[in-house]
C-alpha positions as CSV (number, residue, x, y, z in Angstrom):
1,M,-4.9,-2.4,12.2
2,E,-3.9,1.9,12.2
3,L,-4.1,3.4,9.6
4,T,-4.2,7.1,8.7
5,T,-5.3,8.7,5.8
6,T,-5.0,11.9,4.1
7,E,-6.4,14.0,1.4
8,D,-3.7,16.4,-1.6
9,G,-6.8,17.3,-3.6
10,K,-6.5,14.5,-6.1
11,T,-4.9,11.4,-3.9
12,T,-5.5,9.8,-0.9
13,I,-3.0,9.1,0.6
14,I,-3.1,5.6,3.4
15,T,-0.4,5.7,5.6
16,T,-0.3,2.4,7.5
17,C,0.6,2.5,11.0
18,E,2.3,-0.7,11.5
19,S,5.3,-2.4,11.7
20,R,3.9,-5.9,10.5
21,I,1.4,-6.7,7.5
22,D,1.6,-10.8,8.0
23,A,-1.2,-13.7,8.6
24,V,-2.2,-11.8,11.8
25,N,-3.8,-8.4,10.3
26,A,-3.2,-9.2,6.6
27,T,-7.6,-9.8,5.8
28,R,-8.3,-6.9,8.3
29,F,-5.2,-4.7,6.7
30,K,-7.3,-5.8,3.1
31,D,-10.9,-4.9,3.7
32,V,-10.2,-1.3,5.7
33,V,-7.9,-0.2,2.8
34,R,-10.6,-1.5,0.4
35,E,-13.4,0.5,2.3
36,I,-10.9,3.2,2.7
37,I,-10.7,3.4,-1.6
38,T,-14.0,3.1,-2.0
39,D,-15.5,5.6,0.1
40,R,-13.3,8.3,-1.2
41,G,-13.4,7.5,-4.7
42,K,-10.2,8.5,-5.7
43,P,-6.6,7.6,-6.1
44,A,-4.6,5.8,-3.6
45,L,-1.3,5.9,-2.5
46,L,-0.1,3.7,0.5
47,D,2.6,4.7,2.2
48,L,4.6,1.7,3.8
49,Q,7.1,4.1,6.1
50,H,6.5,1.7,9.1
51,V,6.1,-1.3,7.3
52,D,9.6,-3.7,8.5
53,F,7.7,-7.0,8.0
54,M,5.4,-8.9,5.0
55,D,4.6,-11.7,4.6
56,S,3.1,-13.8,1.6
57,S,-0.2,-13.1,3.5
58,G,0.3,-9.6,3.4
59,L,2.0,-9.5,-0.3
60,G,-1.1,-11.4,-1.1
61,A,-3.5,-8.7,0.9
62,L,-2.5,-6.2,-1.3
63,I,-2.9,-7.7,-4.1
64,A,-6.4,-7.6,-3.1
65,V,-6.8,-4.6,-3.0
66,H,-4.9,-4.0,-6.2
67,K,-7.0,-6.1,-7.6
68,A,-10.3,-4.7,-6.7
69,M,-9.5,-1.4,-7.3
70,P,-12.0,0.7,-9.2
71,P,-11.9,1.2,-12.5
72,G,-9.7,4.7,-13.3
73,L,-8.1,4.5,-10.5
74,S,-4.7,4.0,-9.3
75,L,-2.5,2.5,-6.5
76,T,0.2,4.1,-5.7
77,L,3.2,1.7,-3.0
78,A,5.5,4.7,-1.8
79,N,7.9,4.6,1.1
80,I,8.4,0.6,1.2
81,T,11.3,-0.2,3.4
82,P,14.1,-2.4,2.2
83,N,13.2,-5.7,3.8
84,V,10.0,-5.0,1.9
85,E,11.6,-4.5,-1.5
86,R,12.9,-7.6,-1.3
87,V,9.2,-9.3,-0.8
88,F,8.4,-7.3,-3.9
89,K,11.9,-7.9,-5.8
90,L,11.9,-11.9,-5.3
91,T,8.3,-12.4,-5.9
92,R,8.1,-10.0,-9.0
93,M,5.3,-7.8,-7.9
94,D,7.8,-4.7,-7.7
95,S,6.7,-5.1,-11.6
96,V,2.9,-4.8,-11.6
97,F,2.7,-1.8,-8.6
98,H,3.4,1.3,-9.1
99,I,6.0,2.2,-6.9
100,L,7.3,5.2,-6.6
101,P,11.5,5.8,-6.6
102,P,13.0,7.0,-3.0
103,Q,14.0,10.2,-4.9
104,R,10.5,10.6,-5.8
105,Q,9.1,9.6,-2.4
106,Q,11.1,12.8,-1.0
107,E,9.8,14.7,-3.0
108,N,6.0,13.5,-2.8
109,G,6.6,13.7,0.8
């Protein structure tokens, strides 16, 4: 699982470089993202700009990360692709996760 991390002072920005989050890599994705968030101790912004496909395992991994967020820290999703956005809307997870709208993503990114 290839991820990059940067910080803007207040937030850890985690960018996934994979085109898929699925049954093959979802567990590793979840473990690595949770470790980064725990180690940094800051709110996290997960940049999904490269992810073109996410199945139920990938969605489950994101839910697990969301539920495991330390108290007082938030998880925000950004740059979700149309295919991934459909998964969130079909499962109504778009109402659970904080997802930056496209115009704010451009301002922040």
